[in-house]
C-alpha positions in Angstrom: -6.1 26.4 0.7 -9.8 26.5 -0.1 -12.2 23.7 0.7 -12.6 23.1 -3.1 -8.9 22.6 -3.6 -8.7 20.3 -0.5 -11.6 18.2 -1.7 -10.0 18.0 -5.2 -6.7 16.9 -3.7 -8.3 14.4 -1.4 -10.2 13.0 -4.4 -7.0 12.7 -6.3 -5.3 10.9 -3.4 -8.3 8.5 -3.2 -7.7 7.8 -6.9 -4.1 7.0 -6.2 -5.2 4.6 -3.4 -7.7 3.0 -5.8 -4.9 2.6 -8.3 -2.8 1.0 -5.6 -5.5 -1.5 -4.8 -6.1 -2.2 -8.6 -2.4 -2.9 -9.0 -2.7 -5.7 -6.4 -6.0 -7.0 -7.8 -4.5 -7.1 -11.3 -1.0 -8.2 -10.2 0.3 -5.2 -12.2 3.9 -4.0 -11.3 3.7 -1.3 -13.9 0.6 0.2 -12.4 2.2 0.1 -9.0 5.3 1.9 -10.3 3.1 4.6 -11.9 1.8 5.8 -8.6 5.1 5.8 -6.7 7.9 8.4 -6.9 11.1 7.1 -8.3 12.8 7.7 -4.9 10.0 6.2 -2.9 10.9 4.7 0.5 9.0 1.7 1.8 8.9 0.0 5.2 7.2 -3.1 3.8 5.9 -6.1 5.6 8.7 -8.3 4.1 12.4 -7.9 4.8 14.7 -6.0 4.6 13.9 -3.1 7.0 13.4 -0.7 4.1 13.4 -0.3 0.4 14.9 2.9 -1.1 13.9 3.9 -4.6 11.6 2.1 -7.0 14.4 0.0 -8.4 14.7 -1.9 -5.1 11.0 -1.7 -4.2 10.0 -3.4 -7.4 11.2 -6.8 -6.2 8.7 -7.3 -3.4 5.9 -6.3 -5.7 7.1 -9.0 -8.2 7.6 -11.6 -5.5 4.1 -10.9 -4.0 2.4 -11.2 -7.4 4.4 -14.4 -8.3 3.3 -15.9 -5.0 -0.4 -15.8 -5.9 -2.6 -17.6 -8.4 -5.3 -15.3 -9.8 -6.4 -12.0 -8.4 -5.5 -10.6 -5.0 -8.5 -9.1 -3.4 -8.5 -6.1 -1.1 -10.8 -4.4 1.4 -9.8 -1.0 2.9 -11.4 0.0 6.2 -11.1 3.1 8.4 -9.3 5.1 5.7 -8.3 8.6 6.9 -6.6 11.1 4.6 -5.0 14.3 5.8 -4.1 16.8 3.0 -1.7 19.8 3.1 -0.6 22.0 0.2 1.8 19.5 -1.4 2.1 16.7 1.2 -0.5 14.3 2.5 -0.8 11.1 4.3 -3.3 8.3 4.7 -3.8 5.5 7.2 -6.1 2.5 7.0 -6.6 -1.1 7.9 -6.4 -3.3 4.8 -7.5 -6.9 4.2 -5.7 -9.0 1.7 -7.2 -12.2 0.3 -6.2 -14.6 -2.4 -4.9 -18.0 -3.3 -1.2 -18.6 -2.9 0.8 -20.4 -5.7 0.8 -23.5 -3.5 -3.0 -23.5 -3.3 -3.2 -22.2 0.2 -5.8 -19.5 0.8 -4.7 -16.3 2.6 -6.9 -13.8 4.3 -5.4 -11.3 6.8 -5.6 -7.7 7.9 -2.6 -5.3 8.0 -1.9 -1.7 8.8 -0.9 0.7 6.0 0.3 4.3 6.2 1.2 6.2 3.0 2.7 9.6 2.5 2.0 11.4 -0.7 3.7 14.4 -2.3 2.4 16.5 -5.2 5.1 16.3 -7.8 4.6 18.0 -11.2 0.9 18.4 -10.4 0.4 14.7 -9.5 0.0 13.1 -6.1 2.5 10.2 -5.8 3.4 7.8 -3.0 6.8 8.9 -1.6 6.7 6.6 1.5 4.6 3.8 2.8 4.7 1.6 5.9 3.0 -1.8 6.1 2.8 -3.9 9.2 1.0 -6.5 11.2 1.0 -6.9 15.0 3.6 -9.1 16.5 3.3 -11.6 19.3 6.5 -10.9 21.3 6.1 -14.1 23.3 6.4 -16.3 20.1 8.2 -13.8 17.9 5.6 -14.3 15.2 3.2 -12.1 13.2 -0.4 -12.1 14.3 -2.5 -12.6 11.2 -5.9 -13.6 12.6 -7.0 -10.2 13.9 -9.8 -8.3 12.3 -11.2 -4.8 13.0 
């Protein structure tokens, strides 16, 4: 792989990540679907333990978007992308902000790792993992941490 190809692939993956963020900001399930492989696997922040395939993974996207009024804003920090020939992964700390349907404001950081595969010449998300730290003493998510 040449540096030019690697740079081009990284730029394409950054565009997929940009589209992922835009899907949240615009609350657009179709845009989210367009950047995931049909057989994507997700270890999402909400139950169950995993979603297999877009048909099952669609529901948490819909539920998340239905749970907000207006846009969902994002900040991505400490993004690292590692690219191979047809596989790549990224990791970042992400901040999600918005107003919930009940009027409550939300603003928290979470960890995101995404795996990408070049399929038919396009980089698609084939796996992602979203998590927040857990306080094992209380058994609750810790949502007030920031980088």
